C-alpha positions as CSV (number, residue, x, y, z in Angstrom):
1,M,-56.3,77.7,272.6
2,N,-56.0,78.8,269.0
3,E,-54.1,75.8,268.5
4,I,-56.6,73.7,269.7
5,F,-58.9,75.2,267.2
6,T,-56.7,74.9,264.3
7,S,-56.0,71.4,264.8
8,L,-59.2,70.3,265.5
9,R,-60.6,71.8,262.0
10,R,-57.4,70.2,260.2
11,S,-59.1,66.8,260.8
12,P,-62.7,67.3,261.1
13,Y,-64.3,63.7,260.5
14,Q,-61.4,62.4,263.4
15,T,-62.8,65.3,265.8
16,F,-66.8,64.6,265.2
17,A,-66.1,60.8,265.6
18,S,-64.0,61.5,268.9
19,L,-66.8,64.1,270.2
20,S,-69.9,61.5,269.2
21,V,-68.1,58.8,271.0
22,L,-67.9,60.8,274.2
23,F,-70.8,62.5,274.1
24,F,-72.7,59.4,273.7
25,T,-70.6,57.5,276.4
26,L,-71.2,60.1,278.8
27,L,-75.1,60.8,277.7
28,L,-75.6,56.6,278.7
29,S,-73.1,57.2,281.5
30,G,-75.6,59.8,282.8
31,L,-78.9,57.8,282.1
32,L,-77.0,55.1,283.8
33,F,-76.6,57.4,286.9
34,I,-80.0,58.5,287.3
35,S,-81.6,55.4,286.8
36,L,-79.5,53.8,289.6
37,T,-79.4,56.8,292.2
38,F,-83.2,56.7,291.7
39,L,-83.7,52.9,292.1
40,Y,-81.9,53.7,295.7
41,G,-83.8,56.6,296.3
42,V,-86.7,54.5,295.8
43,L,-85.6,51.7,297.7
44,N,-84.4,54.0,301.1
45,Y,-87.9,55.1,301.2
46,V,-89.1,51.8,301.1
47,E,-87.2,50.8,304.1
48,S,-87.6,53.9,305.8
49,R,-91.3,52.7,306.2
50,P,-92.7,50.5,308.9
51,R,-91.9,46.8,307.4
52,V,-92.7,44.3,309.8
53,I,-96.3,44.4,311.6
54,V,-96.9,41.9,314.4
55,Y,-100.4,41.4,315.0
56,F,-101.6,40.1,318.4
57,D,-104.8,38.5,319.7
58,T,-107.4,41.1,320.8
59,S,-107.3,39.1,323.9
60,S,-103.4,39.5,324.8
61,S,-102.2,41.3,327.5
62,Q,-99.8,44.3,327.4
63,D,-97.5,42.6,329.1
64,Q,-97.1,39.7,326.2
65,I,-96.5,42.1,324.1
66,F,-93.9,43.8,325.3
67,K,-92.5,40.6,326.0
68,V,-92.2,40.4,322.1
69,K,-90.9,44.0,321.7
70,D,-88.4,43.1,324.0
71,L,-87.0,39.9,322.2
72,I,-87.2,42.1,318.9
73,E,-85.1,44.9,320.3
74,A,-82.8,42.5,322.0
75,S,-82.0,40.8,318.5
76,G,-80.4,44.0,317.3
77,K,-81.9,43.6,313.7
78,S,-84.5,46.6,314.7
79,E,-84.0,50.4,314.0
80,K,-87.3,51.1,315.6
81,V,-90.1,49.6,317.4
82,T,-93.6,51.2,317.6
83,Y,-96.8,49.9,319.9
84,I,-100.1,50.5,318.7
85,S,-102.4,49.8,321.1
86,Q,-106.4,48.8,320.0
87,Q,-107.5,52.6,321.2
88,K,-104.8,54.2,318.9
89,A,-105.4,51.4,316.0
90,Y,-109.3,52.8,316.4
91,D,-108.1,56.2,315.9
92,I,-105.9,55.6,313.1
93,Y,-109.1,53.8,311.5
94,L,-111.3,56.5,312.2
95,E,-108.8,58.9,310.4
96,F,-109.0,56.7,307.2
97,T,-113.0,56.7,307.7
98,K,-113.7,59.9,308.2
99,D,-115.3,60.3,304.8
100,D,-117.5,57.0,305.6
101,P,-119.7,57.4,309.1
102,L,-120.9,54.1,308.5
103,L,-118.2,52.6,308.7
104,S,-116.8,54.3,311.9
105,E,-120.1,53.3,313.3
106,M,-119.5,49.8,312.5
107,T,-116.4,49.5,314.7
108,S,-115.0,49.6,318.0
109,P,-111.6,49.4,319.8
110,E,-112.2,46.0,321.2
111,I,-112.6,44.3,317.9
112,L,-109.3,45.6,316.4
113,P,-105.9,43.9,317.3
114,P,-103.0,45.6,319.2
115,S,-99.8,45.6,317.2
116,L,-95.9,46.1,316.9
117,E,-94.6,48.2,313.8
118,V,-91.2,47.3,313.4
119,D,-88.5,49.3,311.2
120,A,-85.6,47.0,310.5
121,K,-81.9,47.9,310.3
122,D,-81.5,45.9,306.6
123,P,-84.2,44.9,304.6
124,L,-82.6,41.0,304.8
125,F,-83.5,41.1,308.5
126,L,-87.3,41.2,307.6
127,S,-87.5,37.4,307.2
128,E,-85.4,36.7,310.2
129,I,-87.9,39.3,312.7
130,A,-90.9,37.6,311.3
131,Q,-89.5,34.1,312.1
132,L,-88.2,34.9,315.4
133,V,-91.6,36.3,316.4
134,A,-94.0,34.0,314.8
135,S,-94.5,31.3,317.0
136,E,-94.5,33.7,320.2
137,E,-97.3,33.9,322.3
138,G,-100.2,35.8,321.5
139,V,-99.0,36.5,317.9
140,D,-101.7,35.9,315.2
141,E,-100.2,37.2,312.5
142,V,-96.9,38.4,311.1
143,Q,-97.2,40.8,307.9
144,F,-94.1,42.3,305.9
145,Q,-93.7,43.4,302.4
146,K,-91.4,40.8,301.3
147,D,-92.2,40.5,297.5
148,V,-91.2,44.4,297.3
149,V,-87.9,44.5,299.5
150,N,-87.0,41.4,297.6
151,N,-87.7,42.4,294.0
152,L,-86.3,46.1,295.2
153,L,-83.3,44.4,296.2
154,S,-82.8,42.1,293.4
155,L,-83.9,45.0,290.8
156,T,-80.9,47.6,292.3
157,N,-78.3,44.6,292.9
158,N,-79.0,43.5,288.9
159,V,-78.4,47.6,287.8
160,R,-75.2,48.1,289.7
161,K,-73.8,44.9,288.4
162,F,-75.2,46.1,284.8
163,T,-74.0,49.5,285.3
164,M,-70.5,48.1,286.1
165,I,-70.1,46.0,283.3
166,F,-71.3,49.1,281.0
167,F,-69.5,51.5,282.3
168,S,-66.5,49.3,282.1
169,Y,-67.6,48.6,278.8
170,L,-68.1,52.5,277.4
171,A,-64.7,53.6,278.8
172,F,-62.9,50.8,276.9
173,M,-64.4,51.4,273.6
174,S,-64.2,55.2,274.4
175,I,-60.4,55.1,275.0
176,I,-60.0,52.7,271.9
177,V,-61.8,55.1,269.7
178,L,-60.1,58.5,271.0
179,S,-56.6,56.8,271.2
180,T,-56.7,55.4,267.6
181,T,-58.1,58.8,266.3
182,L,-55.4,60.6,268.1
183,S,-52.6,58.2,266.6
184,F,-53.4,59.5,263.2
185,K,-53.0,63.0,264.0
186,I,-49.7,62.0,265.8
187,A,-48.7,60.0,262.5
188,L,-48.7,62.9,260.6
189,K,-46.2,64.4,262.6
190,K,-44.0,61.8,263.2
191,E,-41.0,63.9,261.7
192,E,-41.6,67.0,264.1
193,I,-41.9,64.9,267.2
194,G,-38.7,63.0,266.0
195,I,-36.9,67.0,265.6
196,M,-38.5,68.0,268.5
197,K,-37.0,65.3,270.7
198,L,-33.6,65.6,269.0
199,L,-33.7,69.2,270.5
200,G,-34.3,68.5,273.8
201,A,-38.0,68.3,274.1
202,T,-39.5,66.9,276.9
203,D,-42.1,64.0,276.9
204,M,-44.5,66.2,278.6
205,Y,-43.8,69.1,276.5
206,I,-44.5,66.9,273.1
207,R,-48.2,65.2,274.8
208,K,-49.3,68.5,276.2
209,P,-50.9,69.8,272.7
210,F,-52.6,66.4,272.2
211,I,-53.7,66.0,276.2
212,L,-55.0,69.7,275.8
213,E,-57.2,68.8,272.4
214,S,-58.7,65.6,274.1
215,V,-59.5,67.5,277.4
216,F,-61.3,70.3,275.3
217,L,-63.3,67.7,273.4
218,G,-64.6,65.9,276.8
219,I,-65.4,69.5,277.8
220,L,-67.4,69.9,274.9
221,A,-68.9,66.2,274.9
222,T,-69.8,67.1,279.0
223,A,-71.5,70.1,278.3
224,L,-73.5,69.1,275.5
225,S,-74.4,65.6,277.0
226,N,-75.4,67.6,280.4
227,V,-77.8,69.8,278.4
228,F,-79.8,66.7,277.3
229,L,-79.6,65.5,280.7
230,I,-80.7,68.6,282.7
231,T,-83.4,68.8,280.0
232,L,-84.7,65.1,280.5
233,L,-84.8,65.8,284.2
234,I,-87.1,68.8,284.0
235,F,-89.4,66.5,281.8
236,L,-89.0,64.0,284.4
237,N,-89.4,65.9,287.1
238,S,-93.1,67.0,286.3
239,T,-94.2,63.5,285.1
240,L,-92.8,61.7,288.1
241,G,-94.4,63.9,290.1
242,N,-97.7,63.3,289.2
243,F,-96.9,59.8,289.3
244,F,-95.6,59.7,292.8
245,A,-97.8,62.0,294.4
246,D,-97.6,60.6,298.1
247,I,-93.7,60.7,298.0
248,S,-92.4,64.1,299.1
249,K,-88.8,63.2,298.4
250,L,-86.2,60.6,297.8
251,D,-83.1,60.8,299.7
252,I,-79.6,58.5,299.2
253,K,-76.3,58.8,301.0
254,I,-72.9,58.7,299.1
255,L,-69.8,59.2,301.1
256,N,-71.6,60.3,304.1
257,F,-73.1,63.0,302.0
258,N,-77.1,62.9,301.8
259,F,-78.7,64.4,299.1
260,T,-82.0,64.5,297.1
261,V,-82.6,62.5,294.2
262,F,-86.1,63.4,293.9
263,P,-87.7,65.8,293.1
264,F,-84.5,66.7,291.0
265,S,-82.9,69.7,292.2
266,V,-79.9,72.0,291.4
267,T,-77.6,69.7,293.8
268,F,-78.3,66.2,292.4
269,A,-77.7,68.1,288.6
270,S,-74.4,69.1,290.0
271,V,-73.4,65.6,291.3
272,M,-74.1,64.3,288.1
273,L,-72.2,66.9,286.3
274,T,-69.0,66.1,288.6
275,V,-69.6,62.6,287.8
276,T,-69.5,62.7,284.1
277,A,-66.7,65.5,284.0
278,F,-64.8,63.3,286.2
279,F,-65.3,60.2,283.8
280,S,-64.9,62.3,280.6
281,L,-61.2,63.4,282.4
282,I,-60.4,60.1,282.8
283,I,-61.1,58.8,279.5
284,T,-59.6,61.4,277.5
285,L,-56.4,61.8,280.1
286,I,-55.6,57.9,279.3
287,S,-56.5,58.0,275.7
288,S,-53.7,60.7,275.2
289,F,-51.0,59.0,277.0
290,I,-51.6,55.9,275.2
291,A,-51.9,57.6,271.5
292,T,-48.7,59.5,272.6
293,N,-46.7,56.6,274.2
294,R,-46.1,54.9,271.0
295,Y,-44.7,57.9,269.6
296,L,-42.5,58.7,272.3
297,K,-40.4,55.4,273.1
């Protein structure tokens, strides 16, 4: 450890450049991770809501309604189909208008249409389900949040593509800068490395101090960037908590592991720390091997 500190002090400008590049790389990576997981959390939340609502004529029989219900279930594109009778629709209406007795008195179960609420297995199936039942006997209207779903899918796909491209760019630029700064240090020890090779030192033995130095800078940059990111999460928790007052939590699934994206928790911060630490380790190891490989041939 003393050797690492000594080496870093001998080249403060190169150390600062390497640390700064790593810090901003991990900071931007963390911000993209937060944005992407939050968007997926919102999309999963929207997908869990009743998505397609099939309204029937008030004169429709229960047999007609259940025939449509069976048709939707047989398509294999629905997760759940819920029948809402006229009486149940009236009870829901009373709950929503309990603060206004006049509205309650003006309505009766007979004038409210029965309906089916359909949860699709995939947002892409919404339009297909709507087209499937639109012409069925007794169906009066089919509603679903087409614009919301399409916009969320489009936004999420665009963010995912942008994230992959930007991650690759950040990693490439970081590797270039780190390997260049390390090369300057290694060049100063070119003769020393030559002597070590003549004495029989292995490539890994020669690489080790440079790798340890890079990994140390990666650990330091990871810690600094995550302090900033966790502070941001604490701030966003209260801000978004007021904005999304009706949403209790947002969940996503990664590698068969479900965890809560919002409200932000220790688990989420731990996952973010793991992701940035892994990203940092990959960058520092690749940079070290590229920089040292030139002088070990």
